[in-house]
BALUM-359488 format. One record per atom (N, C-alpha, C, O): atom name; x, y, z; residue in three letters. Coordinates in Angstrom, 3 decimals. Example, Ala and Ser with C-alpha at 12.3 -4.5 7.8 and 13.67 -1.06 7.14 Angstrom:
REM BALUM-359488
SITE / N / 13.190 / -5.690 / 7.800 / ALA $
SITE / CA / 12.300 / -4.500 / 7.800 / ALA $
SITE / C / 13.200 / -3.300 / 7.800 / ALA $
SITE / O / 14.236 / -3.319 / 8.465 / ALA $
SITE / N / 12.850 / -2.250 / 7.080 / SER $
SITE / CA / 13.670 / -1.060 / 7.140 / SER $
SITE / C / 12.900 / 0.030 / 7.870 / SER $
SITE / O / 13.409 / 1.138 / 8.039 / SER $
//
This chain:
REM BALUM-359488
SITE / N / 133.232 / 43.739 / 92.040 / MET $
SITE / CA / 132.982 / 44.146 / 93.409 / MET $
SITE / C / 131.798 / 43.375 / 93.997 / MET $
SITE / O / 131.813 / 43.007 / 95.171 / MET $
SITE / N / 130.784 / 43.135 / 93.183 / VAL $
SITE / CA / 129.613 / 42.393 / 93.653 / VAL $
SITE / C / 130.026 / 40.990 / 94.092 / VAL $
SITE / O / 129.646 / 40.536 / 95.171 / VAL $
SITE / N / 130.800 / 40.307 / 93.256 / ASN $
SITE / CA / 131.256 / 38.954 / 93.608 / ASN $
SITE / C / 132.141 / 38.974 / 94.854 / ASN $
SITE / O / 132.036 / 38.095 / 95.709 / ASN $
SITE / N / 132.997 / 39.961 / 94.952 / TYR $
SITE / CA / 133.879 / 40.093 / 96.104 / TYR $
SITE / C / 133.067 / 40.249 / 97.388 / TYR $
SITE / O / 133.364 / 39.607 / 98.395 / TYR $
SITE / N / 132.054 / 41.095 / 97.352 / ARG $
SITE / CA / 131.225 / 41.299 / 98.542 / ARG $
SITE / C / 130.459 / 40.027 / 98.911 / ARG $
SITE / O / 130.293 / 39.725 / 100.093 / ARG $
SITE / N / 129.999 / 39.291 / 97.916 / MET $
SITE / CA / 129.294 / 38.055 / 98.216 / MET $
SITE / C / 130.249 / 37.020 / 98.807 / MET $
SITE / O / 129.868 / 36.265 / 99.701 / MET $
SITE / N / 131.476 / 36.980 / 98.317 / GLU $
SITE / CA / 132.466 / 36.084 / 98.916 / GLU $
SITE / C / 132.711 / 36.457 / 100.374 / GLU $
SITE / O / 132.829 / 35.582 / 101.232 / GLU $
SITE / N / 132.786 / 37.763 / 100.652 / LYS $
SITE / CA / 132.974 / 38.213 / 102.034 / LYS $
SITE / C / 131.774 / 37.806 / 102.896 / LYS $
SITE / O / 131.946 / 37.450 / 104.062 / LYS $
SITE / N / 130.584 / 37.855 / 102.344 / ALA $
SITE / CA / 129.390 / 37.438 / 103.079 / ALA $
SITE / C / 129.481 / 35.955 / 103.433 / ALA $
SITE / O / 129.168 / 35.563 / 104.557 / ALA $
SITE / N / 129.905 / 35.138 / 102.482 / ASP $
SITE / CA / 130.033 / 33.705 / 102.731 / ASP $
SITE / C / 131.067 / 33.412 / 103.808 / ASP $
SITE / O / 130.840 / 32.577 / 104.683 / ASP $
SITE / N / 132.196 / 34.095 / 103.745 / VAL $
SITE / CA / 133.240 / 33.909 / 104.754 / VAL $
SITE / C / 132.747 / 34.358 / 106.124 / VAL $
SITE / O / 133.025 / 33.703 / 107.128 / VAL $
SITE / N / 132.023 / 35.461 / 106.173 / ALA $
SITE / CA / 131.496 / 35.951 / 107.449 / ALA $
SITE / C / 130.521 / 34.945 / 108.057 / ALA $
SITE / O / 130.506 / 34.764 / 109.275 / ALA $
SITE / N / 129.707 / 34.289 / 107.230 / LEU $
SITE / CA / 128.806 / 33.247 / 107.741 / LEU $
SITE / C / 129.596 / 32.075 / 108.309 / LEU $
SITE / O / 129.253 / 31.545 / 109.366 / LEU $
SITE / N / 130.647 / 31.672 / 107.614 / GLU $
SITE / CA / 131.503 / 30.590 / 108.114 / GLU $
SITE / C / 132.146 / 30.987 / 109.430 / GLU $
SITE / O / 132.196 / 30.189 / 110.367 / GLU $
SITE / N / 132.635 / 32.210 / 109.504 / ASP $
SITE / CA / 133.245 / 32.707 / 110.740 / ASP $
SITE / C / 132.229 / 32.707 / 111.880 / ASP $
SITE / O / 132.558 / 32.325 / 113.003 / ASP $
SITE / N / 131.011 / 33.127 / 111.602 / ALA $
SITE / CA / 129.971 / 33.173 / 112.635 / ALA $
SITE / C / 129.706 / 31.784 / 113.201 / ALA $
SITE / O / 129.539 / 31.619 / 114.409 / ALA $
SITE / N / 129.670 / 30.797 / 112.329 / SER $
SITE / CA / 129.443 / 29.425 / 112.778 / SER $
SITE / C / 130.588 / 28.950 / 113.667 / SER $
SITE / O / 130.354 / 28.378 / 114.732 / SER $
SITE / N / 131.800 / 29.183 / 113.241 / PHE $
SITE / CA / 132.978 / 28.794 / 114.017 / PHE $
SITE / C / 132.981 / 29.492 / 115.382 / PHE $
SITE / O / 133.212 / 28.859 / 116.412 / PHE $
SITE / N / 132.724 / 30.793 / 115.375 / LEU $
SITE / CA / 132.742 / 31.560 / 116.623 / LEU $
SITE / C / 131.619 / 31.131 / 117.563 / LEU $
SITE / O / 131.818 / 31.059 / 118.775 / LEU $
SITE / N / 130.463 / 30.851 / 117.020 / SER $
SITE / CA / 129.351 / 30.383 / 117.835 / SER $
SITE / C / 129.693 / 29.036 / 118.472 / SER $
SITE / O / 129.440 / 28.824 / 119.658 / SER $
SITE / N / 130.265 / 28.134 / 117.685 / ASP $
SITE / CA / 130.672 / 26.828 / 118.213 / ASP $
SITE / C / 131.722 / 26.969 / 119.303 / ASP $
SITE / O / 131.846 / 26.100 / 120.166 / ASP $
SITE / N / 132.476 / 28.057 / 119.266 / SER $
SITE / CA / 133.518 / 28.321 / 120.269 / SER $
SITE / C / 133.000 / 29.125 / 121.459 / SER $
SITE / O / 133.766 / 29.456 / 122.363 / SER $
SITE / N / 131.707 / 29.440 / 121.463 / GLY $
SITE / CA / 131.133 / 30.196 / 122.562 / GLY $
SITE / C / 131.421 / 31.689 / 122.506 / GLY $
SITE / O / 131.228 / 32.392 / 123.499 / GLY $
SITE / N / 131.871 / 32.176 / 121.379 / ARG $
SITE / CA / 132.207 / 33.597 / 121.214 / ARG $
SITE / C / 131.024 / 34.305 / 120.557 / ARG $
SITE / O / 131.076 / 34.656 / 119.378 / ARG $
SITE / N / 129.965 / 34.508 / 121.326 / TYR $
SITE / CA / 128.693 / 34.971 / 120.780 / TYR $
SITE / C / 128.715 / 36.436 / 120.351 / TYR $
SITE / O / 128.054 / 36.793 / 119.376 / TYR $
SITE / N / 129.453 / 37.289 / 121.049 / ASN $
SITE / CA / 129.562 / 38.683 / 120.603 / ASN $
SITE / C / 130.182 / 38.740 / 119.210 / ASN $
SITE / O / 129.692 / 39.445 / 118.327 / ASN $
SITE / N / 131.254 / 37.995 / 119.029 / LEU $
SITE / CA / 131.923 / 37.989 / 117.724 / LEU $
SITE / C / 131.072 / 37.296 / 116.662 / LEU $
SITE / O / 131.090 / 37.696 / 115.498 / LEU $
SITE / N / 130.330 / 36.264 / 117.052 / ALA $
SITE / CA / 129.440 / 35.594 / 116.102 / ALA $
SITE / C / 128.360 / 36.559 / 115.610 / ALA $
SITE / O / 128.022 / 36.567 / 114.427 / ALA $
SITE / N / 127.823 / 37.372 / 116.521 / ALA $
SITE / CA / 126.817 / 38.369 / 116.125 / ALA $
SITE / C / 127.423 / 39.380 / 115.165 / ALA $
SITE / O / 126.783 / 39.784 / 114.194 / ALA $
SITE / N / 128.652 / 39.787 / 115.434 / ASN $
SITE / CA / 129.355 / 40.713 / 114.539 / ASN $
SITE / C / 129.449 / 40.116 / 113.138 / ASN $
SITE / O / 129.131 / 40.784 / 112.154 / ASN $
SITE / N / 129.879 / 38.877 / 113.046 / ARG $
SITE / CA / 130.048 / 38.238 / 111.742 / ARG $
SITE / C / 128.715 / 38.014 / 111.050 / ARG $
SITE / O / 128.637 / 38.124 / 109.826 / ARG $
SITE / N / 127.657 / 37.702 / 111.806 / LEU $
SITE / CA / 126.339 / 37.553 / 111.188 / LEU $
SITE / C / 125.866 / 38.870 / 110.601 / LEU $
SITE / O / 125.354 / 38.913 / 109.482 / LEU $
SITE / N / 126.040 / 39.943 / 111.358 / TYR $
SITE / CA / 125.648 / 41.243 / 110.831 / TYR $
SITE / C / 126.429 / 41.559 / 109.558 / TYR $
SITE / O / 125.851 / 41.994 / 108.563 / TYR $
SITE / N / 127.743 / 41.340 / 109.592 / TYR $
SITE / CA / 128.538 / 41.691 / 108.415 / TYR $
SITE / C / 128.250 / 40.778 / 107.230 / TYR $
SITE / O / 128.382 / 41.210 / 106.084 / TYR $
SITE / N / 127.865 / 39.546 / 107.468 / ALA $
SITE / CA / 127.437 / 38.693 / 106.345 / ALA $
SITE / C / 126.242 / 39.334 / 105.656 / ALA $
SITE / O / 126.181 / 39.402 / 104.429 / ALA $
SITE / N / 125.302 / 39.798 / 106.452 / LEU $
SITE / CA / 124.119 / 40.463 / 105.906 / LEU $
SITE / C / 124.501 / 41.775 / 105.228 / LEU $
SITE / O / 124.005 / 42.087 / 104.145 / LEU $
SITE / N / 125.372 / 42.531 / 105.858 / TYR $
SITE / CA / 125.830 / 43.807 / 105.309 / TYR $
SITE / C / 126.510 / 43.608 / 103.950 / TYR $
SITE / O / 126.195 / 44.306 / 102.987 / TYR $
SITE / N / 127.433 / 42.663 / 103.881 / TYR $
SITE / CA / 128.157 / 42.436 / 102.619 / TYR $
SITE / C / 127.212 / 41.968 / 101.514 / TYR $
SITE / O / 127.317 / 42.415 / 100.371 / TYR $
SITE / N / 126.288 / 41.066 / 101.855 / ALA $
SITE / CA / 125.346 / 40.576 / 100.840 / ALA $
SITE / C / 124.429 / 41.697 / 100.360 / ALA $
SITE / O / 124.157 / 41.814 / 99.166 / ALA $
SITE / N / 123.957 / 42.516 / 101.291 / ALA $
SITE / CA / 123.080 / 43.638 / 100.916 / ALA $
SITE / C / 123.837 / 44.661 / 100.084 / ALA $
SITE / O / 123.295 / 45.200 / 99.119 / ALA $
SITE / N / 125.091 / 44.934 / 100.452 / SER $
SITE / CA / 125.858 / 45.906 / 99.674 / SER $
SITE / C / 126.137 / 45.364 / 98.273 / SER $
SITE / O / 126.183 / 46.130 / 97.310 / SER $
SITE / N / 126.324 / 44.049 / 98.154 / ALA $
SITE / CA / 126.506 / 43.452 / 96.831 / ALA $
SITE / C / 125.241 / 43.616 / 95.991 / ALA $
SITE / O / 125.311 / 43.968 / 94.813 / ALA $
SITE / N / 124.095 / 43.362 / 96.597 / LEU $
SITE / CA / 122.832 / 43.511 / 95.881 / LEU $
SITE / C / 122.621 / 44.959 / 95.449 / LEU $
SITE / O / 122.256 / 45.220 / 94.303 / LEU $
SITE / N / 122.848 / 45.889 / 96.355 / LEU $
SITE / CA / 122.687 / 47.299 / 96.004 / LEU $
SITE / C / 123.646 / 47.701 / 94.896 / LEU $
SITE / O / 123.253 / 48.398 / 93.960 / LEU $
SITE / N / 124.901 / 47.269 / 94.990 / LEU $
SITE / CA / 125.873 / 47.579 / 93.932 / LEU $
SITE / C / 125.435 / 47.010 / 92.589 / LEU $
SITE / O / 125.637 / 47.632 / 91.546 / LEU $
SITE / N / 124.834 / 45.825 / 92.623 / SER $
SITE / CA / 124.371 / 45.214 / 91.362 / SER $
SITE / C / 123.265 / 46.044 / 90.721 / SER $
SITE / O / 122.995 / 45.919 / 89.526 / SER $
SITE / N / 122.631 / 46.886 / 91.522 / GLN $
SITE / CA / 121.571 / 47.773 / 91.027 / GLN $
SITE / C / 122.082 / 49.197 / 90.797 / GLN $
SITE / O / 121.304 / 50.096 / 90.475 / GLN $
SITE / N / 123.383 / 49.396 / 90.964 / GLY $
SITE / CA / 123.971 / 50.713 / 90.773 / GLY $
SITE / C / 123.773 / 51.657 / 91.952 / GLY $
SITE / O / 123.886 / 52.874 / 91.802 / GLY $
SITE / N / 123.478 / 51.100 / 93.127 / ILE $
SITE / CA / 123.232 / 51.906 / 94.316 / ILE $
SITE / C / 124.441 / 51.798 / 95.241 / ILE $
SITE / O / 124.826 / 50.703 / 95.650 / ILE $
SITE / N / 125.033 / 52.942 / 95.563 / VAL $
SITE / CA / 126.210 / 52.977 / 96.425 / VAL $
SITE / C / 125.835 / 53.666 / 97.731 / VAL $
SITE / O / 125.207 / 54.724 / 97.729 / VAL $
SITE / N / 126.225 / 53.058 / 98.841 / THR $
SITE / CA / 125.998 / 53.661 / 100.153 / THR $
SITE / C / 127.333 / 53.825 / 100.859 / THR $
SITE / O / 128.299 / 53.119 / 100.566 / THR $
SITE / N / 127.373 / 54.761 / 101.789 / LYS $
SITE / CA / 128.617 / 55.015 / 102.504 / LYS $
SITE / C / 128.525 / 54.683 / 103.984 / LYS $
SITE / O / 129.548 / 54.560 / 104.658 / LYS $
SITE / N / 127.322 / 54.539 / 104.490 / ARG $
SITE / CA / 127.135 / 54.287 / 105.925 / ARG $
SITE / C / 126.200 / 53.101 / 106.120 / ARG $
SITE / O / 125.410 / 52.759 / 105.240 / ARG $
SITE / N / 126.308 / 52.488 / 107.284 / HIS $
SITE / CA / 125.430 / 51.360 / 107.600 / HIS $
SITE / C / 123.971 / 51.792 / 107.562 / HIS $
SITE / O / 123.121 / 51.078 / 107.031 / HIS $
SITE / N / 123.683 / 52.954 / 108.121 / SER $
SITE / CA / 122.299 / 53.439 / 108.132 / SER $
SITE / C / 121.795 / 53.682 / 106.705 / SER $
SITE / O / 120.619 / 53.465 / 106.414 / SER $
SITE / N / 122.675 / 54.125 / 105.835 / GLY $
SITE / CA / 122.299 / 54.332 / 104.439 / GLY $
SITE / C / 121.993 / 53.030 / 103.737 / GLY $
SITE / O / 121.061 / 52.955 / 102.936 / GLY $
SITE / N / 122.765 / 52.009 / 104.030 / LEU $
SITE / CA / 122.524 / 50.695 / 103.433 / LEU $
SITE / C / 121.164 / 50.168 / 103.878 / LEU $
SITE / O / 120.384 / 49.680 / 103.061 / LEU $
SITE / N / 120.884 / 50.268 / 105.170 / ILE $
SITE / CA / 119.600 / 49.789 / 105.687 / ILE $
SITE / C / 118.451 / 50.570 / 105.059 / ILE $
SITE / O / 117.439 / 49.986 / 104.673 / ILE $
SITE / N / 118.602 / 51.874 / 104.957 / ALA $
SITE / CA / 117.558 / 52.712 / 104.356 / ALA $
SITE / C / 117.338 / 52.354 / 102.890 / ALA $
SITE / O / 116.195 / 52.263 / 102.441 / ALA $
SITE / N / 118.407 / 52.152 / 102.148 / GLN $
SITE / CA / 118.289 / 51.811 / 100.729 / GLN $
SITE / C / 117.673 / 50.421 / 100.529 / GLN $
SITE / O / 116.912 / 50.211 / 99.585 / GLN $
SITE / N / 117.993 / 49.491 / 101.401 / MET $
SITE / CA / 117.376 / 48.161 / 101.307 / MET $
SITE / C / 115.875 / 48.269 / 101.534 / MET $
SITE / O / 115.089 / 47.633 / 100.831 / MET $
SITE / N / 115.482 / 49.065 / 102.505 / HIS $
SITE / CA / 114.045 / 49.243 / 102.762 / HIS $
SITE / C / 113.369 / 49.931 / 101.576 / HIS $
SITE / O / 112.297 / 49.510 / 101.142 / HIS $
SITE / N / 113.979 / 50.960 / 101.064 / LEU $
SITE / CA / 113.384 / 51.718 / 99.968 / LEU $
SITE / C / 113.221 / 50.871 / 98.710 / LEU $
SITE / O / 112.159 / 50.879 / 98.086 / LEU $
SITE / N / 114.255 / 50.152 / 98.341 / HIS $
SITE / CA / 114.257 / 49.439 / 97.063 / HIS $
SITE / C / 113.770 / 47.996 / 97.124 / HIS $
SITE / O / 113.386 / 47.432 / 96.099 / HIS $
SITE / N / 113.781 / 47.391 / 98.309 / PHE $
SITE / CA / 113.452 / 45.970 / 98.365 / PHE $
SITE / C / 112.325 / 45.620 / 99.340 / PHE $
SITE / O / 111.586 / 44.667 / 99.090 / PHE $
SITE / N / 112.174 / 46.347 / 100.422 / VAL $
SITE / CA / 111.081 / 46.061 / 101.356 / VAL $
SITE / C / 109.810 / 46.773 / 100.898 / VAL $
SITE / O / 108.750 / 46.152 / 100.816 / VAL $
SITE / N / 109.905 / 48.044 / 100.606 / LYS $
SITE / CA / 108.715 / 48.799 / 100.175 / LYS $
SITE / C / 108.163 / 48.302 / 98.844 / LYS $
SITE / O / 106.988 / 48.510 / 98.543 / LYS $
SITE / N / 108.998 / 47.652 / 98.053 / THR $
SITE / CA / 108.543 / 47.102 / 96.770 / THR $
SITE / C / 108.130 / 45.642 / 96.898 / THR $
SITE / O / 107.830 / 44.986 / 95.901 / THR $
SITE / N / 108.117 / 45.130 / 98.141 / ASN $
SITE / CA / 107.694 / 43.756 / 98.446 / ASN $
SITE / C / 108.592 / 42.670 / 97.865 / ASN $
SITE / O / 108.168 / 41.522 / 97.737 / ASN $
SITE / N / 109.803 / 43.013 / 97.519 / ILE $
SITE / CA / 110.773 / 41.994 / 97.095 / ILE $
SITE / C / 111.271 / 41.250 / 98.331 / ILE $
SITE / O / 111.476 / 40.036 / 98.297 / ILE $
SITE / N / 111.463 / 41.992 / 99.422 / LEU $
SITE / CA / 111.759 / 41.411 / 100.732 / LEU $
SITE / C / 110.568 / 41.654 / 101.637 / LEU $
SITE / O / 109.844 / 42.636 / 101.476 / LEU $
SITE / N / 110.369 / 40.758 / 102.586 / THR $
SITE / CA / 109.278 / 40.938 / 103.542 / THR $
SITE / C / 109.663 / 41.982 / 104.584 / THR $
SITE / O / 110.835 / 42.325 / 104.738 / THR $
SITE / N / 108.672 / 42.471 / 105.282 / VAL $
SITE / CA / 108.916 / 43.414 / 106.377 / VAL $
SITE / C / 109.825 / 42.758 / 107.419 / VAL $
SITE / O / 110.715 / 43.407 / 107.969 / VAL $
SITE / N / 109.597 / 41.479 / 107.683 / GLU $
SITE / CA / 110.418 / 40.759 / 108.657 / GLU $
SITE / C / 111.868 / 40.655 / 108.200 / GLU $
SITE / O / 112.789 / 40.799 / 109.004 / GLU $
SITE / N / 112.067 / 40.406 / 106.922 / GLU $
SITE / CA / 113.439 / 40.355 / 106.398 / GLU $
SITE / C / 114.091 / 41.726 / 106.499 / GLU $
SITE / O / 115.267 / 41.835 / 106.844 / GLU $
SITE / N / 113.337 / 42.760 / 106.203 / GLY $
SITE / CA / 113.869 / 44.111 / 106.332 / GLY $
SITE / C / 114.212 / 44.456 / 107.771 / GLY $
SITE / O / 115.216 / 45.117 / 108.033 / GLY $
SITE / N / 113.387 / 44.012 / 108.696 / ALA $
SITE / CA / 113.624 / 44.285 / 110.114 / ALA $
SITE / C / 114.873 / 43.579 / 110.626 / ALA $
SITE / O / 115.503 / 44.041 / 111.577 / ALA $
SITE / N / 115.231 / 42.467 / 110.002 / LEU $
SITE / CA / 116.411 / 41.713 / 110.439 / LEU $
SITE / C / 117.685 / 42.545 / 110.327 / LEU $
SITE / O / 118.609 / 42.360 / 111.120 / LEU $
SITE / N / 117.750 / 43.450 / 109.366 / PHE $
SITE / CA / 118.925 / 44.318 / 109.241 / PHE $
SITE / C / 119.131 / 45.129 / 110.515 / PHE $
SITE / O / 120.240 / 45.189 / 111.047 / PHE $
SITE / N / 118.070 / 45.747 / 110.998 / LYS $
SITE / CA / 118.170 / 46.592 / 112.204 / LYS $
SITE / C / 118.430 / 45.742 / 113.442 / LYS $
SITE / O / 119.223 / 46.123 / 114.302 / LYS $
SITE / N / 117.769 / 44.602 / 113.533 / VAL $
SITE / CA / 117.983 / 43.710 / 114.677 / VAL $
SITE / C / 119.448 / 43.296 / 114.762 / VAL $
SITE / O / 120.050 / 43.342 / 115.834 / VAL $
SITE / N / 120.014 / 42.894 / 113.637 / MET $
SITE / CA / 121.401 / 42.436 / 113.645 / MET $
SITE / C / 122.368 / 43.596 / 113.839 / MET $
SITE / O / 123.407 / 43.431 / 114.479 / MET $
SITE / N / 122.044 / 44.760 / 113.301 / PHE $
SITE / CA / 122.875 / 45.940 / 113.535 / PHE $
SITE / C / 122.933 / 46.240 / 115.031 / PHE $
SITE / O / 124.008 / 46.465 / 115.589 / PHE $
SITE / N / 121.763 / 46.241 / 115.674 / ASP $
SITE / CA / 121.705 / 46.538 / 117.103 / ASP $
SITE / C / 122.418 / 45.468 / 117.933 / ASP $
SITE / O / 123.135 / 45.794 / 118.879 / ASP $
SITE / N / 122.227 / 44.212 / 117.587 / LEU $
SITE / CA / 122.877 / 43.124 / 118.319 / LEU $
SITE / C / 124.393 / 43.221 / 118.191 / LEU $
SITE / O / 125.120 / 43.059 / 119.171 / LEU $
SITE / N / 124.855 / 43.484 / 116.989 / ARG $
SITE / CA / 126.284 / 43.652 / 116.767 / ARG $
SITE / C / 126.811 / 44.846 / 117.545 / ARG $
SITE / O / 127.867 / 44.765 / 118.173 / ARG $
SITE / N / 126.094 / 45.934 / 117.507 / HIS $
SITE / CA / 126.523 / 47.143 / 118.203 / HIS $
SITE / C / 126.632 / 46.900 / 119.712 / HIS $
SITE / O / 127.609 / 47.304 / 120.342 / HIS $
SITE / N / 125.635 / 46.248 / 120.277 / GLU $
SITE / CA / 125.681 / 45.942 / 121.707 / GLU $
SITE / C / 126.881 / 45.063 / 122.044 / GLU $
SITE / O / 127.614 / 45.339 / 122.994 / GLU $
SITE / N / 127.075 / 44.008 / 121.264 / GLY $
SITE / CA / 128.178 / 43.087 / 121.525 / GLY $
SITE / C / 129.539 / 43.724 / 121.344 / GLY $
SITE / O / 130.491 / 43.371 / 122.040 / GLY $
SITE / N / 129.639 / 44.661 / 120.413 / ASP $
SITE / CA / 130.930 / 45.292 / 120.126 / ASP $
SITE / C / 131.239 / 46.455 / 121.062 / ASP $
SITE / O / 132.400 / 46.671 / 121.410 / ASP $
SITE / N / 130.225 / 47.205 / 121.474 / TYR $
SITE / CA / 130.486 / 48.485 / 122.120 / TYR $
SITE / C / 129.918 / 48.674 / 123.521 / TYR $
SITE / O / 130.408 / 49.522 / 124.266 / TYR $
SITE / N / 128.909 / 47.914 / 123.896 / GLU $
SITE / CA / 128.277 / 48.137 / 125.195 / GLU $
SITE / C / 129.002 / 47.355 / 126.286 / GLU $
SITE / O / 129.319 / 46.178 / 126.115 / GLU $
SITE / N / 129.257 / 48.016 / 127.396 / ASP $
SITE / CA / 129.883 / 47.364 / 128.540 / ASP $
SITE / C / 128.866 / 46.510 / 129.280 / ASP $
SITE / O / 127.711 / 46.902 / 129.450 / ASP $
SITE / N / 129.308 / 45.346 / 129.713 / PHE $
SITE / CA / 128.522 / 44.426 / 130.538 / PHE $
SITE / C / 127.274 / 43.894 / 129.838 / PHE $
SITE / O / 126.358 / 43.399 / 130.495 / PHE $
SITE / N / 127.234 / 43.991 / 128.535 / ILE $
SITE / CA / 126.140 / 43.393 / 127.763 / ILE $
SITE / C / 126.776 / 42.412 / 126.794 / ILE $
SITE / O / 127.615 / 42.778 / 125.970 / ILE $
SITE / N / 126.364 / 41.177 / 126.907 / ASP $
SITE / CA / 126.903 / 40.146 / 126.031 / ASP $
SITE / C / 125.782 / 39.497 / 125.238 / ASP $
SITE / O / 124.682 / 39.283 / 125.747 / ASP $
SITE / N / 126.073 / 39.193 / 124.007 / VAL $
SITE / CA / 125.160 / 38.432 / 123.169 / VAL $
SITE / C / 125.129 / 37.019 / 123.728 / VAL $
SITE / O / 126.159 / 36.481 / 124.133 / VAL $
SITE / N / 123.974 / 36.434 / 123.748 / GLU $
SITE / CA / 123.832 / 35.099 / 124.317 / GLU $
SITE / C / 123.662 / 34.050 / 123.223 / GLU $
SITE / O / 123.301 / 34.357 / 122.087 / GLU $
SITE / N / 123.928 / 32.829 / 123.594 / ARG $
SITE / CA / 123.806 / 31.705 / 122.667 / ARG $
SITE / C / 122.417 / 31.672 / 122.023 / ARG $
SITE / O / 122.289 / 31.425 / 120.824 / ARG $
SITE / N / 121.390 / 31.922 / 122.821 / ALA $
SITE / CA / 120.017 / 31.887 / 122.299 / ALA $
SITE / C / 119.812 / 32.904 / 121.179 / ALA $
SITE / O / 119.071 / 32.649 / 120.229 / ALA $
SITE / N / 120.473 / 34.061 / 121.295 / ASP $
SITE / CA / 120.376 / 35.069 / 120.233 / ASP $
SITE / C / 120.945 / 34.533 / 118.932 / ASP $
SITE / O / 120.338 / 34.676 / 117.870 / ASP $
SITE / N / 122.104 / 33.922 / 119.019 / ILE $
SITE / CA / 122.751 / 33.390 / 117.818 / ILE $
SITE / C / 121.918 / 32.242 / 117.245 / ILE $
SITE / O / 121.742 / 32.148 / 116.031 / ILE $
SITE / N / 121.417 / 31.386 / 118.102 / GLU $
SITE / CA / 120.594 / 30.265 / 117.625 / GLU $
SITE / C / 119.325 / 30.760 / 116.940 / GLU $
SITE / O / 118.850 / 30.142 / 115.987 / GLU $
SITE / N / 118.782 / 31.864 / 117.421 / GLU $
SITE / CA / 117.577 / 32.426 / 116.805 / GLU $
SITE / C / 117.872 / 33.090 / 115.466 / GLU $
SITE / O / 117.152 / 32.885 / 114.489 / GLU $
SITE / N / 118.944 / 33.893 / 115.429 / TYR $
SITE / CA / 119.167 / 34.736 / 114.257 / TYR $
SITE / C / 120.060 / 34.136 / 113.178 / TYR $
SITE / O / 119.946 / 34.523 / 112.015 / TYR $
SITE / N / 120.933 / 33.218 / 113.520 / ALA $
SITE / CA / 121.843 / 32.650 / 112.507 / ALA $
SITE / C / 121.078 / 32.019 / 111.336 / ALA $
SITE / O / 121.430 / 32.278 / 110.185 / ALA $
SITE / N / 120.052 / 31.207 / 111.584 / PRO $
SITE / CA / 119.325 / 30.639 / 110.435 / PRO $
SITE / C / 118.611 / 31.708 / 109.594 / PRO $
SITE / O / 118.525 / 31.587 / 108.372 / PRO $
SITE / N / 118.105 / 32.744 / 110.254 / GLN $
SITE / CA / 117.425 / 33.810 / 109.524 / GLN $
SITE / C / 118.406 / 34.587 / 108.653 / GLN $
SITE / O / 118.113 / 34.894 / 107.498 / GLN $
SITE / N / 119.566 / 34.902 / 109.211 / VAL $
SITE / CA / 120.585 / 35.629 / 108.449 / VAL $
SITE / C / 121.065 / 34.777 / 107.284 / VAL $
SITE / O / 121.204 / 35.274 / 106.166 / VAL $
SITE / N / 121.318 / 33.502 / 107.536 / THR $
SITE / CA / 121.786 / 32.603 / 106.472 / THR $
SITE / C / 120.769 / 32.541 / 105.339 / THR $
SITE / O / 121.140 / 32.605 / 104.167 / THR $
SITE / N / 119.503 / 32.418 / 105.678 / ALA $
SITE / CA / 118.455 / 32.364 / 104.653 / ALA $
SITE / C / 118.360 / 33.676 / 103.886 / ALA $
SITE / O / 118.173 / 33.668 / 102.670 / ALA $
SITE / N / 118.486 / 34.800 / 104.581 / LEU $
SITE / CA / 118.386 / 36.085 / 103.897 / LEU $
SITE / C / 119.601 / 36.337 / 103.015 / LEU $
SITE / O / 119.457 / 36.883 / 101.921 / LEU $
SITE / N / 120.776 / 35.959 / 103.456 / VAL $
SITE / CA / 121.968 / 36.084 / 102.597 / VAL $
SITE / C / 121.770 / 35.275 / 101.325 / VAL $
SITE / O / 122.096 / 35.734 / 100.230 / VAL $
SITE / N / 121.236 / 34.070 / 101.474 / LYS $
SITE / CA / 120.968 / 33.238 / 100.292 / LYS $
SITE / C / 119.971 / 33.926 / 99.352 / LYS $
SITE / O / 120.156 / 33.929 / 98.135 / LYS $
SITE / N / 118.928 / 34.498 / 99.922 / LYS $
SITE / CA / 117.922 / 35.184 / 99.098 / LYS $
SITE / C / 118.528 / 36.402 / 98.388 / LYS $
SITE / O / 118.249 / 36.641 / 97.213 / LYS $
SITE / N / 119.350 / 37.161 / 99.099 / LEU $
SITE / CA / 119.982 / 38.338 / 98.474 / LEU $
SITE / C / 120.884 / 37.896 / 97.327 / LEU $
SITE / O / 120.934 / 38.547 / 96.284 / LEU $
SITE / N / 121.589 / 36.799 / 97.520 / LYS $
SITE / CA / 122.461 / 36.266 / 96.470 / LYS $
SITE / C / 121.619 / 35.879 / 95.246 / LYS $
SITE / O / 122.012 / 36.141 / 94.109 / LYS $
SITE / N / 120.472 / 35.261 / 95.485 / GLU $
SITE / CA / 119.590 / 34.871 / 94.373 / GLU $
SITE / C / 119.033 / 36.092 / 93.637 / GLU $
SITE / O / 118.817 / 36.044 / 92.426 / GLU $
SITE / N / 118.804 / 37.176 / 94.364 / LEU $
SITE / CA / 118.295 / 38.398 / 93.730 / LEU $
SITE / C / 119.326 / 39.051 / 92.808 / LEU $
SITE / O / 118.971 / 39.752 / 91.860 / LEU $
SITE / N / 120.586 / 38.816 / 93.096 / ILE $
SITE / CA / 121.638 / 39.371 / 92.243 / ILE $
SITE / C / 121.616 / 38.638 / 90.914 / ILE $
SITE / O / 122.419 / 38.938 / 90.030 / ILE $
//
């Protein structure tokens, strides 16, 4: 399951790049968030930690990896930022994710996914 989730994270990053290049920024934000989600869930599973909700995953990452200084506060904050960006792009009317958002966050998400993979 851990390997499967990491594969899904890699595919989501590829999808985000393709969607961003196509100008589909709402969908790119969705894929960036899910790349982070899948990688984090893989890391938690590798530690025997199972979550059922997005909020639970974020809370468990903070408890086990941010508070213990394995991840920085900024890396921990990226989970909430991407969750909110994805939520706005997916569910809010008349609010669109912009290219600048993707350009800012895509490298950060990619780096954090890589770090989570290394922690496994």
